[in-house]
N, C-alpha and C positions, 0 to 999 in steps of 0.2 A: 504493500500500500504506500503509496507517496507521501511524502512527509509535508505537512503544512508549514509553510515558512512566514514569520510575520518580519515586517520592515519597517523602520520609523522613516516617515517622510518629512526632510525639511528643506527651507531654503533662505537664502539669506533676505533680511528683510528688504519691501520695497522702498524705491530710492528717491522718489518723487513723491512730495507732500499732498499732491491732490488725487494720490490713488484712495477709491474708495472702496473696491474689492479686489480679492484674488482669486482667479477661476483656476482649478486643480482637475484636469480629466486624468481619469486613470483607464488605460487599455489594456486588458488582459486577455490575451489569446484573441483580439479582433474585436472584443465587445468593451463597450466605454461606457464612463460613468463620469459624469462631471459634477462638480458641487462648487458651490460658492463659498468663501472663507472672507473675514474681515480683514480691512487693510493691513494691520497691524499683524497679521499670523506670519509664523516664520517655521512654526512647527506643526503640520498638519496631522489627520487622521492617520493611524496605523494602517500600514497595507499588509492584508493575509492573502497569501496566493499558495497555488499547489506548486510542489518541487517540478522544475519542467516547463512552467508557464512563461510565455513570451510578454514581458511588461513593458508599456510605454507610458510614462507620466510627462504632462505638458502643464505648464505654468502661465498663464496670463494675467498682467495686471491692469485692471480697468480705472480710469480716472472718473473725476466728476462729470464730464462732458461725455462719457460714454466711450470715449477714444480706448483701443485696447493697444497693448505694447505687442511687440515681438515675442513670440513664445520662447520658452527655455524647457527644453525637452530632454529628456534621457530615458535610454531603452536598455534593457538589461534580462536574461534568463534566468528565473530564479533557481537558486542551487543552494543546496545545504554545506555552507562552508565552515560549519562550527563543528571541530573535533570531538569526540566524547571526553569526559573528564580523565584525568591521569589515574591509572589504578591507583588503589591504597593498601596498606595492611601486608604488604610483602615483607619478609624480614627472616632471618633465620635463629637459630638457638644452639648452641654449643651442646651437644648431647654425652660427649664422651671424648677423654684425651689417653694417649697409650704412650 
């Protein structure tokens, strides 16, 4: 069964003072979902996908006149890159001497 992977989604703060919203579009395997966030958002909702999914994130800032910035875009294939914890409890005990 493929693993579910959760990613934190972040971006630098909007640079222009007249930005009123940030639009983040998440596309997973060709299916898109867009959500509007307040202008001061730099940490977006976490993203949970299945290992192997193709993910495209696109962020656009919108100003008070309705103008849209060019998009910032990021794409990746979801992969499990977290190794298991190091084993513990390994030890030796002297049991005899000759």
